[in-house]
C-alpha positions in Angstrom: 0.0 0.0 0.0 1.4 3.3 -1.0 1.6 6.5 1.0 -1.1 8.1 -1.0 -3.5 5.2 -0.2 -2.7 5.3 3.5 -3.4 9.0 3.6 -6.7 8.6 1.8 -7.7 5.8 4.1 -6.9 7.8 7.2 -8.8 10.8 5.8 -11.8 8.5 5.1 -11.7 7.1 8.7 -11.4 10.5 10.2 -14.4 11.6 8.1 -16.5 8.6 9.2 -15.5 9.2 12.9 -16.6 12.8 12.7 -19.9 11.9 11.1 -20.5 9.3 13.8 -19.7 11.8 16.6 -22.1 14.3 15.0 -24.9 11.8 14.9 -24.3 10.9 18.6 -24.4 14.6 19.5 -27.7 15.1 17.7 -29.2 12.1 19.4 -28.1 13.3 22.8 -29.6 16.7 22.0 -32.9 15.2 21.2 -32.9 13.1 24.4 -32.2 16.3 26.4 -35.1 18.1 24.8 -37.4 15.2 25.5 -36.3 15.1 29.2 -36.9 18.9 29.4 -40.4 18.6 28.0 -41.2 15.8 30.5 -39.9 17.9 33.4 -42.2 20.7 32.4 -45.2 18.4 32.1 -44.5 16.8 35.5 -44.6 20.2 37.3 -47.6 22.1 35.9 -48.3 24.0 39.1 -44.7 25.0 39.9 -45.0 28.5 38.6 -48.1 29.1 40.6 -46.5 27.8 43.8 -43.4 30.0 43.1 -45.6 33.0 42.7 -47.5 32.2 45.9 -44.3 31.7 47.9 -43.0 35.0 46.6 -46.2 36.8 47.5 -46.1 35.3 51.0 -42.5 36.4 51.4 -43.3 40.0 50.4 -46.3 40.1 52.7 -44.1 38.9 55.6 -41.5 41.5 54.7 -44.1 44.2 54.6 -45.4 43.2 58.1 -41.9 43.2 59.5 -41.2 46.7 58.0 -44.5 48.0 59.4 -43.7 46.7 62.9 -40.3 48.4 63.0 -41.2 51.6 61.1 -43.8 52.6 63.6 
């Protein structure tokens, strides 16, 4: 096998390896998106709970401020 053939073979192998890595990356990206969607569906009331907790915290802070401002 000549030098030219070896170089072509190595280039071909590198190209195949890069394509395979690209496919694996795309597949992992799709799996991540699916997991994200499932997480959002599993916690539909989370935003409402966060807003309620924030509102309670503000109310508590307001009461504290009123107690010490007077």
